[in-house]
N, C-alpha and C positions, 0 to 999 in steps of 0.2 A: 134108269137109263133106258133109252130105246134106240132104234137103228138110225135115227137122224139126230145129230148133235149140232147145236148152234149156240155160240157164246159171243154175242156182239161186244161184250166188255171182257177183256182178257183177265181182269181181276188184279189184285194187288201183289201177286206173287212174282218174284224174279225181276230181272232187269228188262224193262219194257223196250229199251233201245237195242237189245241184243237181237240181231236179225234172225228171223226164222223161229223165234221163241214161240212155243205154243201157249195157249191159255192154261193157267193153273187149274181151271175148273174141270178140264178133261181128266187131269190126274186126280183131283179131288173125287170126282165121280167114280173113277176106277177103284180108288182106295176104299171109299165108303161102300161100294157095291160088293167088292170081293173080300174086303177085310183081310188082307194077307198077313201071315205071321212074319214073313220076311220079304220086304219090297226092295228091289234094286232098279235103279234107273241108269240106262246106258245113253250116252250123248246128253249129259246133264246140262251142257250149254250155259245159259244165263242164270241158272239157279232156281228156275221156276219149280221144278220137282222137289228140290230140297226144301224150299220154303213152304210149299204146300204140304208136304209130308209132316214137317215139324208142326205146322199150324194145327193139323188134325191128329196129332199125337202119335204118329208113326216114327218114334224117335230112334229106332234101330235101323232105319232105312239107309241104303248105301247108294251113293250118287257118283258116277264115273264119267270122265270126259278127257279127251286129249288136251283140252284147255288146262293150263297150270292151276287154275283155281280148284279143279277137282282132281289134282294129283298126277297130271300128265298120263292118265290111264290110256294105254294103247290097246284098243279092242282086238287088233290083229296079232299082238304078241303077248299081252298080259293075260293072266288067268282071271276069269270071272269067279267071284265067290260062289261056291256050290250050294245048292239046296233051296234057292228062293222059290216061293210059290207064286210070285208075281214079278215079272220084269217088264218095265215099260221102256221102249226104245223109240227115238225120234231121229233117225239118221238124216243126213243131208239128202235133198232131192236132186241127186246127181250133182251137177256143178252150178245150179242156178244161184246159189249163194256160196261164195268161197270163204272159208272160215279162217284158216291160219295164214299168216303172212302180213307184211307191212301194207297198210291201206285196206286190209280186210277186217275181220271181226276181232281177232286177237293175235298177239305175237308179232315179232319182227321178221320172222323167217317162215317160209312155207314148210310145213312138216311133211316128210315123205309118206307118211301113212294117213294123211288127211283124206278121207273119202271124197270130200268136196273138191279136191284138186285133181281128180281123175278126169281127164278130158275125153277118153274113149268110153262110149256107153256100154259096150260089151264087157270091158274091163271093170267098170263100175258095178254092173250086175253080178259079175263073178265074185267081186270082193264083198258085195252086200250078202251074197249067198253064204260066204264063209262066216261073216258076222252073225247072220241069223241062225246058222247051224250051231255055232259056238254058244249062242244064247240058249237055244233049245237044249243042248246037251247039259248045260249047267243047271237047268230047272230040276226041282224035285218031281217025283211021280205025281201026275195030275196038276202040276204047276202050269201057269199060263204066261204066254208072251204077248203083250199088247203092243202092236207095232203101228205107229202113226206115220204114214207116208203119202206123198202126193204124186200127181202126174206132171209131166213136163212136155212143153212144146218148144221145138227148136226149128227155126226156118220153115215153119208151116207143117212140120212133121210131129205127130203126137206119139209120145213115148209113155206107155203104160208100165210103170215099174212093177206093180203088183202082178201084172200078167207075165212079165218076162223073168221075174225072180222065182226061185224055188220056194216052195212052202214046206216048212218043217213043223210037224205036229198035225193034229186034227183041227180044222177050222171050226171054231165054236160060234163066232159071231163076225159079221162084216158090217161095220157102222160107217155111215157117211157123215163127215163133219163139214159144215159150211164154213168157208173162209170169209173173214171180214177185214176191211181196211188194209188190203194188200197193195203193194206198189203197182202191180200190174193192172189193178182195177182202175187206176187213174190214167192209163195209157190209151192212146187212140191208134188203132192199127189200120193202115191204109192199103197194105199190099196183100193182105190175106183175108179171105172171107171165112171166118171160123167163130165158134162160140168160145169165149174166154173160160178158162178153168177157174171155178169158184168153189171147189170142194177138195177134201182130203179123205183118205181111207184110214179107218182104224180097224185093223185085223186082230182078232184075238184067237191065238192058237193054244191048244191044250196038249200037254205031253201025256 
């Protein structure tokens, strides 16, 4: 791995139609680089992490999500298994993709603890801080939290989530991941003169 990541092909892992799904190759590279004894994925979404971990022999990995497919795990109220040495999380990028609720990604009703349904940015950041602190506290000593998160632009205003959120643990690496084949890349913007966002951040914190 190096500090610039690019995966033009998302790979065969997970549900390709699940909006916001990341490439399984990023999880593959984290697993093969750090070789964790216990791997946990938070926001397991479309199953990419689960399929990637199983493919590479990490058969004791744990995958958690509010989506019923992964046990209706509520990161705000349920306990994360303690003692993992690597946790990967890929939370919603505020509300650019709404997940729960009819017409969204899964479910017939909006879940009250779905982070993607938080309309107020400050409330979203506060909630994300609670999630990240909870993940950090669950790690074993010297364990790592690999957090994949993007930036957001709303009505011409740029929101840097990694700047506004709190950081828990020591930052060990900050990697930039190039985005490919996003819906926004096909849009044409006439009202604003700005550079489109074509990257995400992979922050690796160590406890």
